[in-house]
C-alpha positions in Angstrom: 9.9 -19.9 13.4 7.7 -20.5 16.4 4.6 -22.1 15.3 3.2 -21.2 11.5 0.7 -18.6 10.8 -2.4 -18.4 9.1 -2.7 -15.5 7.2 -5.5 -14.3 5.1 -4.8 -12.0 2.1 -7.4 -9.9 1.0 -6.8 -8.9 -2.7 -3.7 -11.2 -4.3 -2.7 -8.5 -6.4 1.0 -7.0 -7.0 1.9 -6.1 -3.2 -0.6 -9.0 -1.5 -0.1 -11.4 -4.0 4.1 -10.9 -3.7 3.5 -11.3 0.5 1.2 -14.4 0.1 3.9 -16.4 -1.7 6.9 -15.1 0.6 4.7 -16.4 3.4 3.8 -19.6 1.9 7.0 -20.1 0.5 8.8 -20.2 4.4 6.0 -21.8 5.8 2.5 -20.5 6.6 -0.6 -21.5 5.6 -1.9 -18.7 3.4 -5.6 -18.4 2.5 -6.2 -15.7 -0.5 -9.5 -14.2 -0.8 -10.8 -13.0 -4.0 -13.5 -13.4 -6.9 -14.4 -16.7 -7.7 -11.9 -16.8 -11.0 -8.9 -15.6 -9.2 -9.2 -18.1 -6.6 -10.0 -21.0 -8.7 -6.8 -20.3 -10.3 -4.9 -19.9 -7.1 -6.0 -23.1 -6.1 -5.0 -25.0 -8.7 -1.8 -23.0 -10.0 -0.3 -21.6 -6.6 1.4 -18.1 -6.8 4.2 -17.7 -9.1 7.0 -14.8 -8.7 9.5 -13.2 -10.7 11.6 -11.5 -8.5 15.0 -9.9 -8.6 15.0 -10.0 -4.8 13.7 -13.1 -3.9 14.5 -15.1 -7.3 11.8 -17.0 -9.5 9.4 -19.5 -7.5 6.3 -20.6 -7.4 4.3 -21.4 -3.9 0.8 -22.9 -3.2 -1.7 -21.0 -1.3 -4.7 -21.5 -0.6 -7.7 -19.3 -1.9 -11.6 -18.9 -1.4 -14.3 -15.5 -1.7 -15.1 -15.0 1.4 -13.2 -15.8 5.1 -14.8 -18.9 6.5 -12.4 -19.7 9.5 -10.2 -17.8 12.0 -7.0 -16.6 11.3 -4.2 -15.0 12.9 -3.6 -12.1 10.1 -5.6 -11.0 7.7 -3.3 -8.2 5.1 -5.7 -6.6 2.7 -4.1 -5.5 0.0 -6.8 -4.2 -2.5 -6.4 -0.7 -3.8 -8.4 2.1 -1.9 -10.7 2.2 -4.8 -12.0 -1.6 -4.3 -11.6 -1.5 -0.2 -15.7 -1.3 0.6 -16.6 -4.0 -2.0 -13.7 -6.1 -0.7 -14.3 -5.8 3.0 -17.5 -7.7 2.3 -15.1 -10.9 2.0 -14.0 -10.9 5.8 -16.7 -10.9 8.1 -16.0 -9.5 11.3 -17.6 -12.2 13.3 -15.0 -14.0 11.5 -12.2 -12.1 11.8 -12.5 -12.2 15.4 -9.5 -11.3 17.6 -7.1 -11.6 14.0 -5.1 -8.3 13.3 -6.3 -6.7 10.6 -3.8 -5.1 8.6 -4.2 -2.8 5.7 -1.3 -2.2 3.2 -2.7 0.7 1.7 -2.3 4.6 0.2 -3.6 6.9 2.1 -4.5 8.3 5.7 -8.2 8.0 6.0 -8.7 4.2 6.2 -7.5 3.0 9.4 -10.4 4.8 10.9 -13.1 2.9 8.4 -11.6 -0.3 9.3 -11.6 0.2 13.3 -15.5 1.4 13.0 -16.0 -2.3 11.1 -13.5 -4.5 13.0 -11.8 -4.7 16.6 -10.2 -1.3 16.8 -7.5 -2.2 18.7 -6.5 -5.0 16.5 -6.2 -2.6 12.9 -2.6 -2.3 12.5 -1.8 -0.1 9.7 1.5 -0.8 7.8 2.8 0.9 4.7 4.9 -1.0 2.2 7.7 -0.1 -0.1 7.8 -1.7 -3.1 7.2 -2.2 -6.9 5.7 -5.5 -7.7 2.9 -5.9 -10.2 0.2 -8.5 -11.0 0.6 -9.4 -14.6 -2.2 -12.4 -14.7 -3.8 -13.9 -11.9 -1.2 -15.9 -9.9 1.7 -14.2 -11.5 3.4 -11.3 -9.9 6.6 -9.3 -11.6 8.3 -8.0 -8.7 10.4 -5.2 -9.8 11.9 -3.4 -6.6 15.7 -4.8 -5.3 13.7 -4.2 -1.9 10.4 -4.9 0.0 10.1 -2.6 2.9 7.5 -2.8 5.8 6.8 -0.4 8.7 4.0 -2.0 11.1 2.2 0.6 13.3 -1.2 0.9 15.4 -1.0 2.7 18.9 -3.8 0.6 20.2 -2.6 -2.8 18.9 -0.9 -5.2 21.6 2.9 -4.3 20.6 3.7 -8.0 21.1 1.6 -9.2 18.5 2.9 -6.2 16.2 6.6 -7.8 16.9 5.7 -11.3 16.4 4.4 -10.6 13.1 7.2 -8.3 12.3 9.7 -11.1 12.8 7.5 -13.3 10.6 7.5 -11.1 7.3 11.2 -10.5 8.2 11.7 -14.4 8.2 9.8 -14.7 4.9 12.2 -11.8 3.3 10.6 -8.9 3.4 12.2 -6.2 5.6 9.7 -5.5 8.3 9.8 -3.1 11.9 7.2 -2.0 14.0 7.0 1.9 13.4 6.8 3.7 17.2 3.9 6.2 15.8 1.4 5.8 13.6 0.5 9.1 12.2 4.1 9.6 11.5 4.4 5.8 9.7 1.5 6.8 7.5 1.9 10.4 6.9 5.8 9.5 5.7 4.5 7.5 3.2 2.1 10.0 1.9 4.4 12.7 1.7 6.4 10.6 -0.1 3.6 9.4 -2.3 1.6 12.1 -3.0 3.7 14.7 -5.2 5.3 12.0 -7.1 2.0 10.3 -7.7 0.0 13.4 -8.3 3.2 15.0 -10.5 3.8 11.6 -12.9 0.1 11.4 -13.4 -1.3 14.6 -14.5 2.0 14.6 -16.7 2.0 11.2 -17.7 5.6 10.7 -17.2 8.3 9.0 -15.2 10.2 10.2 -12.2 12.7 11.3 -14.3 11.4 13.8 -16.4 8.8 14.8 -13.7 11.8 16.1 -11.0 13.8 17.8 -14.2 11.1 19.4 -16.3 8.4 20.1 -13.5 11.3 20.7 -10.4 9.7 23.7 -9.5 6.2 21.7 -9.0 7.8 18.7 -7.1 9.2 21.2 -4.7 6.4 22.9 -4.0 4.0 20.2 -3.9 7.0 18.3 -1.4 6.6 21.8 0.8 2.8 22.1 0.8 3.0 18.1 1.7 5.3 18.7 4.4 3.1 21.4 5.6 0.1 19.3 6.2 2.1 16.4 8.1 3.5 18.2 10.1 0.1 19.8 10.9 -1.2 16.5 11.6 1.9 15.5 14.0 3.9 14.2 11.7 7.5 14.8 11.5 8.5 16.4 7.5 11.6 17.0 5.9 11.4 18.2 2.8 14.6 18.3 1.8 15.3 14.7 2.3 12.1 14.0 0.4 13.7 15.8 -2.7 16.7 14.0 -2.2 15.0 10.7 -2.0 13.2 11.7 -5.1 16.8 12.4 -7.2 18.2 8.7 -6.1 15.3 6.9 -8.0 15.6 5.4 -11.4 14.2 7.9 -13.9 12.0 5.3 -15.4 10.3 4.8 -12.0 6.6 5.5 -12.6 3.7 5.6 -10.2 1.2 3.1 -9.5 -1.5 5.9 -10.0 0.2 6.7 -13.8 0.0 3.3 -14.1 -3.4 2.2 -13.4 -4.3 6.1 -15.5 -2.2 4.1 -18.1 -4.0 1.2 -17.8 -7.9 3.0 -17.9 -8.3 1.8 -14.4 -10.1 3.9 -11.3 -7.1 6.0 -9.9 -6.8 6.6 -6.2 -6.4 9.8 -6.7 -9.4 10.2 -3.8 -7.5 8.1 -1.1 -3.9 10.5 -1.9 -5.0 14.0 -3.2 -8.3 14.4 -1.7 -7.4 13.1 1.5 -4.6 15.2 1.5 -6.5 18.0 0.5 -9.4 17.6 3.5 -6.7 17.5 5.9 -5.1 20.8 4.9 -8.3 22.2 5.0 -9.0 21.0 8.8 -5.7 22.5 9.9 -6.1 25.3 7.2 -2.6 24.8 5.5 -2.8 26.0 1.8 -1.8 24.3 -0.7 -2.4 25.3 -4.0 -0.7 23.4 -6.1 -1.6 20.3 -4.7 -5.3 21.8 -5.1 -4.2 22.4 -9.4 -3.2 19.0 -9.8 -5.9 17.4 -8.0 -8.4 19.7 -9.9 -7.6 19.0 -13.3 -6.7 15.5 -12.4 -10.3 14.5 -11.5 -11.0 16.7 -14.6 -9.4 13.9 -16.7 -6.3 16.1 -17.3 -3.7 13.5 -17.9 -1.7 13.2 -21.0 0.4 10.1 -22.4 3.2 10.0 -24.3 
């Protein structure tokens, strides 16, 4: 490692808490930005991780309610539903030249962040991981992988490469994706059918991909068509094959939010997909119906 980074983590939940703990464990200074009660807990107890991939460990972190000092990187790991409120914790003048790395679902947030912070320092990333915050500072990491694709067409490549190196050294599998649009749509094309279908019917992926196979295939085809219209490659057959490799009990984060009565990222995922479809004149009837039913409260559990 060259020199340790100072990394702010906005939203130390399932994803942010895991990355904060990994980076701290590998020698970086980590400042978690959260509400007063959570920040106080993290300062006192650190972050405890239970992980199949990394083992069980506790890592010390700093914590505050607002960014008050320069950092090298700020990871934005809140849910899309909490983004606007959370960004008040990161004043643009304090962030300055730091990389801002949102690990959010959806495709519209980079434009929001570039309007507020230095556009050439916003480095959108996608992460593939299943990780849950069970209490403040307590993270259960269930997936045997933690994969991150960093992007940012206007961001200096050397800075992306350096961050990918630090993340990989901490235990994640990080790489720099060549094309931001392709990276964001690759995640969206997998996530949207999975999230919409499992949440609408309140079933795990194993049931969704068998009992609702026709709808899954239609959703994958529609999402691929929108992805291609937006300039990103899409492979519907490969996407379907990926769903078939996942454990049958796999649930989407949107489904977990619905079951827990939390706000859904429906607009960031389904809404964004529909808006992109309208912009490019792509017909997406099955997506439209599921989003409409979910907006009307149509999700069943059991």
